[in-house]
Structures are given as structure tokens and as C-alpha cells.
C-alpha positions as CSV (number, residue, x, y, z in Angstrom):
1,M,-126.9,0.4,298.2
2,T,-127.5,-1.2,294.8
3,T,-127.0,-5.0,294.7
4,I,-126.6,-7.4,291.9
5,K,-127.3,-11.1,291.9
6,A,-125.7,-13.7,289.7
7,G,-125.5,-17.5,290.2
8,G,-127.0,-17.3,293.7
9,A,-124.5,-14.7,294.9
10,T,-125.3,-11.1,295.8
11,A,-122.8,-8.3,295.6
12,D,-122.8,-4.6,296.4
13,L,-122.6,-2.9,293.0
14,D,-120.7,0.1,294.4
15,A,-118.1,-2.2,296.0
16,V,-117.7,-4.1,292.7
17,E,-117.3,-0.9,290.7
18,A,-114.7,0.4,293.3
19,F,-112.8,-2.8,293.1
20,R,-112.9,-2.7,289.2
21,H,-111.6,0.9,289.3
22,R,-108.7,0.0,291.7
23,W,-107.8,-3.0,289.6
24,E,-107.9,-1.1,286.4
25,Q,-105.7,1.7,287.8
26,A,-103.1,-0.8,289.2
27,W,-103.1,-3.0,286.1
28,N,-102.8,-0.1,283.6
29,G,-100.3,1.6,285.9
30,H,-98.1,-1.6,285.9
31,D,-98.2,-1.5,289.7
32,G,-97.6,-5.2,290.5
33,D,-97.7,-4.6,294.3
34,A,-101.2,-3.0,294.1
35,V,-102.5,-5.8,291.8
36,A,-101.0,-8.5,294.1
37,A,-102.7,-6.8,297.1
38,M,-106.1,-7.5,295.5
39,C,-105.4,-11.2,294.8
40,A,-106.0,-14.2,296.9
41,D,-102.9,-16.3,297.7
42,D,-104.5,-19.3,295.8
43,L,-105.3,-17.2,292.7
44,V,-105.3,-19.1,289.4
45,Y,-104.7,-16.8,286.4
46,D,-105.1,-18.0,282.9
47,E,-103.6,-15.8,280.2
48,P,-103.0,-17.4,276.8
49,A,-101.0,-14.6,275.2
50,P,-97.7,-15.3,277.0
51,A,-97.9,-19.0,276.2
52,R,-98.4,-18.2,272.5
53,A,-95.4,-15.8,272.6
54,A,-93.2,-18.4,274.2
55,A,-94.6,-21.3,272.1
56,S,-95.6,-23.0,275.3
57,N,-98.7,-25.1,276.1
58,S,-99.0,-23.6,279.6
59,T,-101.3,-20.7,280.1
60,V,-102.0,-21.0,283.8
61,T,-100.1,-19.3,286.5
62,T,-100.8,-19.9,290.2
63,G,-100.3,-17.6,293.2
64,W,-99.9,-13.9,292.9
65,N,-96.2,-13.3,292.6
66,W,-96.4,-13.4,288.8
67,V,-97.5,-9.8,288.8
68,R,-94.2,-8.8,290.4
69,T,-92.1,-10.6,287.8
70,G,-92.9,-8.0,285.1
């Protein structure tokens, strides 16, 4: 097992890469259920692009249901 350390935390590099791959597949596949399954209930997601498109000041979304609203 290869481990990485950052900010006092240690992670299994293979697990991180597997998660990244699953996330990428779900995100690029527009699979909101798969993305949501990888998110914590208290997720805070900051994406400035939709706020710019809507001329809004809010860029932060909380929870994980946002991925299902498409």
C-alpha cells in the first residue's frame, strides 16, 4: 500500500485514485445518483460558474441533492 501525507493526514493512494476514478466516471457520465452516493450529507459545494450565468452572488450549494436537479 502506498500512502500519502498532507496536512497531518495520511491516505491510501490506491483508495484515493479509485475514488477519483469513480467520481470522474459519475461526473462525466452525468450520473447524479452516483455522485450523490459519494457525498457527505453536509457537503458544501462552491461552483462560481452557475452564479455568473444567473447573475447571482451565491456560489455555494449545501447538501448533495443539487446533483440530482440537473
